[in-house]
C-alpha positions in Angstrom: 2.6 18.9 52.5 6.4 19.7 52.3 8.6 18.8 55.2 11.9 20.0 56.3 13.8 17.7 58.7 16.8 19.6 60.2 19.4 17.3 61.7 21.5 19.7 63.7 24.1 19.5 66.6 27.6 20.3 67.2 30.5 19.4 64.7 31.5 15.9 64.8 28.5 14.7 67.0 27.3 12.1 64.2 24.5 14.5 62.2 25.6 13.2 58.9 25.5 9.4 60.0 22.1 10.1 61.4 20.8 12.3 58.5 21.8 9.7 56.1 20.4 6.9 57.9 17.1 8.7 58.2 17.3 9.6 54.5 17.6 5.6 53.8 14.7 4.8 56.0 12.3 7.1 54.3 11.0 7.2 50.6 11.3 10.0 48.3 13.5 12.2 50.5 16.3 14.4 49.5 19.5 14.4 51.7 21.1 18.0 51.9 24.7 17.8 52.8 25.5 21.1 54.4 29.3 20.5 54.9 29.9 19.8 51.3 27.7 22.7 50.2 29.5 25.1 52.4 32.7 23.9 51.2 31.7 24.2 47.6 30.3 27.7 48.4 33.4 29.1 50.2 35.7 27.7 47.3 33.6 29.2 44.7 34.0 32.4 46.7 37.7 32.1 47.1 37.2 32.4 50.9 40.1 31.2 53.2 37.5 30.3 55.9 39.8 28.7 58.5 42.0 31.8 58.8 39.2 34.2 59.5 38.2 35.5 62.9 35.2 33.9 64.6 33.0 37.1 63.9 34.1 36.8 60.2 33.3 33.2 60.0 29.9 33.8 61.7 28.9 36.3 58.9 30.0 34.1 56.2 28.1 31.2 57.8 24.8 33.2 57.8 25.3 33.9 54.1 25.8 30.3 53.5 22.8 29.5 55.4 20.8 31.9 53.3 22.3 30.3 50.0 21.2 27.0 51.6 17.5 28.3 51.8 17.6 29.6 48.4 18.7 26.1 47.2 15.8 24.4 49.4 13.3 26.4 47.8 14.4 24.8 44.4 14.8 21.6 45.8 11.3 21.5 47.2 10.2 21.7 43.5 11.2 18.0 43.2 10.9 16.6 46.8 8.1 16.7 49.5 10.7 16.0 52.2 14.2 17.2 52.6 16.6 16.2 55.3 19.1 19.1 56.0 22.3 17.9 57.8 23.6 21.3 59.4 24.9 22.4 62.7 22.0 24.8 63.5 23.9 26.4 66.2 23.5 30.2 65.5 20.5 31.8 66.8 20.5 34.0 63.7 20.4 31.0 61.3 17.7 29.2 63.3 15.6 32.3 62.9 16.2 32.3 58.9 15.2 28.5 58.9 12.0 29.0 61.2 11.0 32.2 59.0 11.6 30.2 55.8 9.4 27.3 56.9 6.7 29.6 58.2 6.6 31.6 54.9 6.6 28.8 52.6 4.2 26.6 54.7 6.8 24.0 55.1 6.5 21.6 58.1 9.8 21.5 59.8 11.0 19.1 62.4 14.4 19.5 64.4 16.5 16.7 65.5 19.4 17.6 67.8 22.1 15.0 67.7 24.3 14.9 70.9 27.5 13.1 72.0 29.7 12.9 74.7 32.9 15.0 74.0 35.4 12.0 74.2 33.4 10.5 71.4 33.3 13.6 69.4 37.0 13.8 69.5 37.4 10.1 68.4 35.0 10.8 65.5 36.9 14.0 64.3 40.2 12.3 64.4 39.5 8.8 63.3 37.1 9.3 60.5 39.2 9.7 57.4 36.1 8.9 54.9 34.6 12.2 55.8 37.6 14.5 54.6 36.5 15.1 51.2 33.4 17.0 52.5 34.8 19.1 55.3 36.2 22.6 55.7 39.6 22.4 57.2 41.9 19.6 58.6 41.1 17.5 61.8 42.7 20.0 64.1 40.6 23.1 62.9 37.6 20.9 63.0 38.1 20.0 66.7 38.9 23.6 67.5 35.6 24.7 65.9 33.9 22.0 67.9 35.4 23.3 71.0 34.5 27.2 70.0 30.8 25.9 69.2 30.3 24.0 72.2 31.2 27.0 74.4 28.7 29.2 72.4 26.0 26.4 71.9 22.4 27.8 72.7 20.1 24.9 73.3 17.2 24.6 71.0 14.2 25.9 72.7 11.4 24.9 70.2 10.1 21.5 70.3 12.6 19.1 69.0 13.8 15.6 69.0 17.1 14.7 70.9 19.1 11.7 69.6 22.2 10.5 71.3 24.6 9.2 68.7 26.6 7.1 71.3 23.5 4.9 71.5 21.3 3.0 68.9 20.7 5.6 66.3 18.4 3.5 64.2 16.0 2.6 66.9 15.9 6.4 68.1 15.2 7.3 64.5 12.4 4.8 64.0 10.9 6.3 67.1 11.0 9.7 65.6 9.5 8.6 62.3 6.6 6.9 64.3 6.0 10.1 66.5 6.3 12.8 64.1 6.0 11.6 60.5 3.3 8.8 60.8 
């Protein structure tokens, strides 16, 4: 069976760290870096994302999510399990992924990464090795985090919550045993 594991949460909470760790813990999986995909997508379209209004950014993000799904369809030809590192914050994009997994008979698990705000701020401002794959500078990413936090809608479907300021590996091991074994 094909499996999509969405590692979601607000910007800067540690999604990429957890998703990469999960990828390394599982065999024959594909890690899908949404930040890098989105950056390449907007650059290829010549979009100045950071300068747009929030409604304009949301529309572009929904287009990016649809493009991700198109890529996932192709990636599932090669992989049985894909780990998608994405914010998963917009109700409209969640609906796209739920419909996609249902339509294609793909089992979907959602892991929500949470982290205290003061830790997120440290991660955003003190993590230079992530710069190459992110849209905008540190200030714009912090601003995006604060905007997303105000509008965050908790995931209501069954999902796993992982606290990134705690032992992530142990929490992921529990997820694997409970959901993938």
